[in-house]
C-alpha positions as CSV (number, residue, x, y, z in Angstrom):
1,M,139.8,32.0,-67.1
2,D,141.2,32.2,-63.6
3,G,144.5,30.5,-63.7
4,S,145.1,31.2,-67.3
5,G,147.8,33.8,-66.6
6,L,145.8,36.8,-67.5
7,S,146.6,38.9,-64.3
8,T,150.2,38.1,-64.7
9,Q,150.2,39.2,-68.4
10,A,148.4,42.4,-67.5
11,A,150.9,43.3,-64.9
12,L,153.8,42.5,-67.3
13,L,152.2,44.6,-70.0
14,K,151.8,47.6,-67.5
15,E,155.4,47.3,-66.5
16,Y,156.6,47.2,-70.1
17,L,154.4,50.2,-71.2
18,V,155.6,52.3,-68.2
19,S,159.2,51.4,-69.1
20,K,158.5,52.9,-72.5
21,G,157.3,56.3,-71.0
22,N,153.6,55.7,-71.1
23,T,151.2,56.6,-68.3
24,V,149.2,53.4,-67.6
25,L,146.2,52.5,-65.5
26,L,145.9,48.8,-64.7
27,T,142.3,48.0,-63.5
28,K,140.4,44.8,-62.8
29,E,136.8,43.6,-63.1
30,Q,135.1,42.9,-60.8
31,T,136.2,46.0,-59.2
32,D,137.0,46.6,-55.5
33,G,133.9,48.8,-55.1
34,I,130.6,48.0,-53.4
35,I,129.1,46.1,-56.5
36,G,132.4,44.3,-57.0
37,G,132.3,43.3,-53.4
38,L,128.9,41.7,-53.8
39,I,130.1,39.8,-56.8
40,K,133.2,38.6,-55.1
41,S,131.3,37.3,-52.1
42,N,129.0,35.5,-54.5
43,L,131.8,33.9,-56.3
44,K,133.2,32.7,-52.9
45,K,129.9,31.2,-52.3
46,E,129.3,33.3,-49.3
47,W,125.7,34.1,-50.6
48,K,123.7,32.9,-53.5
49,T,121.7,34.6,-56.2
50,S,120.4,33.7,-59.7
51,P,122.7,33.6,-62.7
52,L,120.7,36.6,-64.1
53,A,121.2,38.8,-61.0
54,L,124.9,37.9,-60.9
55,Q,125.3,39.0,-64.6
56,L,123.3,42.2,-64.0
57,L,125.7,42.9,-61.1
58,F,128.7,42.4,-63.4
59,T,127.2,44.8,-65.8
60,A,126.4,47.4,-63.2
61,D,130.0,47.0,-61.9
62,R,131.3,47.7,-65.4
63,A,129.1,50.8,-65.9
64,H,130.4,52.2,-62.6
65,H,134.0,51.2,-63.5
66,L,133.9,52.9,-66.8
67,A,132.4,56.1,-65.4
68,L,134.8,56.5,-62.4
69,E,138.0,54.9,-63.6
70,I,138.4,54.0,-67.3
71,E,136.9,57.0,-69.0
72,P,138.6,59.7,-66.8
73,A,141.9,57.9,-67.4
74,L,141.4,57.8,-71.1
75,E,140.5,61.5,-71.1
76,K,143.9,62.2,-69.4
77,G,145.7,60.3,-72.2
78,K,146.5,57.2,-70.1
79,I,146.7,53.7,-71.5
80,V,144.1,51.6,-69.7
81,I,144.7,47.8,-69.3
82,T,141.7,46.0,-67.8
83,D,142.1,42.6,-66.4
84,R,138.8,41.1,-67.6
85,Y,136.0,43.1,-69.4
86,A,132.8,42.4,-71.3
87,L,134.1,39.4,-73.2
88,S,134.5,37.7,-69.7
89,T,130.9,38.5,-68.8
90,L,129.7,36.8,-72.1
91,A,131.9,33.7,-71.7
92,F,131.1,33.2,-68.1
93,G,127.6,34.5,-68.1
94,A,126.4,32.3,-70.9
95,L,126.6,29.3,-68.6
96,G,123.3,30.5,-67.1
97,V,121.9,33.5,-69.0
98,D,121.0,33.9,-72.7
99,I,124.1,35.1,-74.5
100,E,122.0,37.5,-76.8
101,F,120.7,39.2,-73.7
102,L,124.2,39.5,-72.3
103,K,125.4,41.0,-75.6
104,Y,122.5,43.4,-75.5
105,I,123.2,44.7,-71.9
106,N,126.9,45.2,-72.7
107,S,126.4,46.7,-76.2
108,K,126.5,50.3,-75.1
109,F,129.9,50.1,-73.3
110,R,133.1,51.2,-74.9
111,K,134.7,48.6,-77.0
112,P,138.3,47.6,-76.2
113,D,141.0,48.5,-78.7
114,V,142.6,45.1,-78.4
115,S,141.7,42.1,-76.3
116,F,143.5,38.9,-75.4
117,I,142.1,35.5,-74.7
118,I,144.8,33.5,-72.9
119,D,143.8,30.1,-73.9
120,T,144.9,27.7,-71.3
121,P,143.4,24.1,-70.7
122,P,140.9,24.1,-67.8
123,S,143.0,21.3,-66.1
124,V,146.1,23.6,-66.1
125,C,144.0,26.5,-64.8
126,L,142.7,24.4,-61.9
127,E,146.2,23.2,-60.9
128,R,147.4,26.8,-60.9
129,I,144.4,28.0,-58.9
130,E,145.0,25.2,-56.3
131,K,148.7,26.4,-55.9
132,A,147.6,29.9,-55.5
133,R,144.8,29.7,-53.0
134,F,142.9,27.5,-50.6
135,H,139.4,27.6,-52.0
136,T,137.7,27.4,-55.4
137,E,135.1,29.8,-56.6
138,L,131.8,29.5,-58.3
139,F,133.0,28.7,-61.8
140,E,136.1,26.8,-61.0
141,E,135.0,23.2,-61.9
142,E,136.6,21.5,-64.9
143,K,133.3,20.9,-66.8
144,K,132.2,24.6,-66.3
145,L,135.7,25.8,-67.3
146,E,135.6,23.6,-70.5
147,K,132.3,25.3,-71.5
148,I,133.7,28.8,-70.6
149,R,136.7,28.1,-72.8
150,E,134.5,27.1,-75.6
151,N,132.5,30.2,-75.1
152,Y,135.5,32.4,-75.2
153,L,136.8,30.8,-78.4
154,S,133.4,31.1,-80.0
155,L,133.3,34.9,-79.1
156,K,136.6,35.8,-80.5
157,S,135.1,37.8,-83.3
158,H,132.5,39.6,-81.1
159,F,134.9,42.5,-80.6
160,P,137.5,43.8,-83.1
161,N,141.1,42.8,-82.5
162,V,140.6,39.8,-80.3
163,H,143.7,37.7,-80.2
164,V,143.9,34.1,-78.9
165,I,147.3,33.2,-77.3
166,D,148.4,29.8,-76.1
167,G,148.6,30.2,-72.4
168,N,150.0,26.7,-71.7
169,R,153.6,28.0,-71.9
170,T,155.9,30.0,-69.7
171,K,154.8,33.6,-68.8
172,E,157.8,34.9,-70.8
173,E,156.7,33.0,-73.9
174,V,153.1,34.2,-73.6
175,F,154.3,37.8,-73.0
176,E,156.4,37.7,-76.2
177,D,153.1,37.0,-78.2
178,V,151.3,39.8,-76.3
179,L,154.1,42.3,-77.1
180,K,154.1,41.3,-80.8
181,I,150.4,42.3,-81.0
182,I,150.6,45.4,-78.7
183,E,153.4,46.9,-80.7
184,K,151.0,47.2,-83.7
185,F,148.7,49.5,-81.5
186,L,151.4,51.8,-80.2
């Protein structure tokens, strides 16, 4: 969830992997492309669409992201870290769209080698968001975040190697747990 520390952990992981001599691509979904821009403006409540249309945009953005960034980087032997991926679509999207449909439209995409759920209480996420920016986005209400957190935890077995990490600690403590897991994959 926003405010969980995911972007911080992704940046720390990239820095660590580069320091070990790896070539790393750090990406983020939604992307900065045209489709990602539509999504961002919807999340900022600048325009409105149906929950289904929004989730289809997320899926289209992922297809584009995979084709133009992720797959070419992997072909070059890079390690790819993606800040959010299909698990996010399922956890957030299930608030307004049938989860089985979301699983289906994401089923052909590359599966991640390892995924992290930074499990942070919604109230803590909202406090962090309020400190970081002046506005809240579409999903940033405590009741919605509680349901999204439940969705994440119920989906932890959807992909292989999904790890739940307690995010209600310092970024250094969280990163220690991330590293313990990542070291097994290197």
